[in-house]
C-alpha positions, 0 to 999 in steps of 0.5 A: 867653705863650699857653694852650699854653705856660702849660699846658706850663709848669705841669708844669715843677716836677712832672716827678718826680711826673708820671713816677712817677704816670704809670708807676704809674697809666697805665702799663697804658694806655700799654702798650695804646697801644703794643700797638695800634700793632703796631710793627715793628723799624726803624720811625720813631715820633712820640710827640706830647705825650711828657711824660717819655717813657713811651710813647717808651721802650715804643715803642723796645723794639718798633722795636729798634735799627734803629728811631727814636722821636721825642718832642715836648712843650712843657714844658721840665721834661718834656723835661729829665726825658725826656732824663735818663732816655734818657741813663741808659738809654743810648738817646740814639741811638735816642730823641730828645726835641724841644720842639715844638708839636703843632699846628705840627709842623716835620717834613717830610711822610711822616716817620713810620711811626706816630704815638702820643699818650697823654692829650695831645689834651685839652691842645691848643686846636685838636685838629683841627689837631694831628690834621691835622698827625699825618696829614701827617707819616705815610707812606701807610699809616701808623698813628696811635693816640691815647688820650684820658682818658675814662670808658667809653661808657655802654652798653659792657661797661665802662660797664655794669660802672662803673654797677653799681659806682656802685650799690654805692658808693652803697649803701656810702655810705648805710651810712656807708662813703664813698670819695673820688675823684681828681681830683674830690675836690681839684677840689671843694675848689679851687672852694670855696677858690680860685675864679676868675671865668674859667678857661683851665685846659683847652682849650675843646673838652675840656669835651665829655663825649662824646669817644667820638664827637667824637675819631673824628669829628675823626680822620675829618675829619683824613683818617684811615680805618679808624678803630676805638675801644676803652677801657682803664682800671682803679681804683686804691686810694691808701693814702697821703693824701700820694700822694692829694694829689700825684697830684691836684695832678699830673694836675688842671689846675685844682688844678695851676694854681690852687695854683701861684698861691695864697698859702701860707696859702690852700694850707695851709688847703685842705690841712688840710681835704683831709687831715681829709676823707681821714682821716675817710673812711678811719677809717669804712672808706672808701677813696681811689680814683683811677679812670683810663681812656682812649678809644683810637682807631686809624686809618690814612692812605690808601696 
């Protein structure tokens, strides 16, 4: 089983949690992606890395009954959940979910008016190939909107705001009032308790920190023009220690994959330390925080 299939399979047992947390923590980013797509009734839309269909269902409301939305993913569990939601919503005639590799789309050229992708590009070992495939299946003049998990650019309005916030957090910590961040907190415990010699938990390129420059560059190389970028994100306080654990296990590739193969005793020891640290921080007036953010890049094909 190659990297992509292993990565996709790691979500299969977490589809309910993924669906709940995606709506709760990244729903606003998904809505922004669909807004930037400027969809019209009757258009054909492809959702790449659809997961449980968060983007697909939002897009379907824009293209209306005359339009068509197709979501693709490699995770069998995600696809089952998306299809189940579609059946419950009565939208199976408008939305189709298919198992497909984003780096080898099986659609004919010029099949879609718009391609959308929410936080999937980091899971592709060859994002340049995936972007070239997105361009191929778009009609002339078609649009693409790709969101990639990322902090804000340092000298942007959001970046400066985040820097000021970090200063405030540092001052609070000096007074004994700490905060724990997802997914940083659990990942640090994982590295301490469940280290491995070599990891393929992420595609190699995702170790780049400067996606604000690399993703637009890859889109230009793939043949897209009129490229524009923006950033969307927010901070959420997580009240429940259980939810703070679950959201990190769901969204952290490191945590999700290593915990799945660890012994029950090892997981129990790690969980006890995790709970103790969360309780300690909250008792001292601190908080459990999950910051979410994405670079959103838009582009068009020529024509």
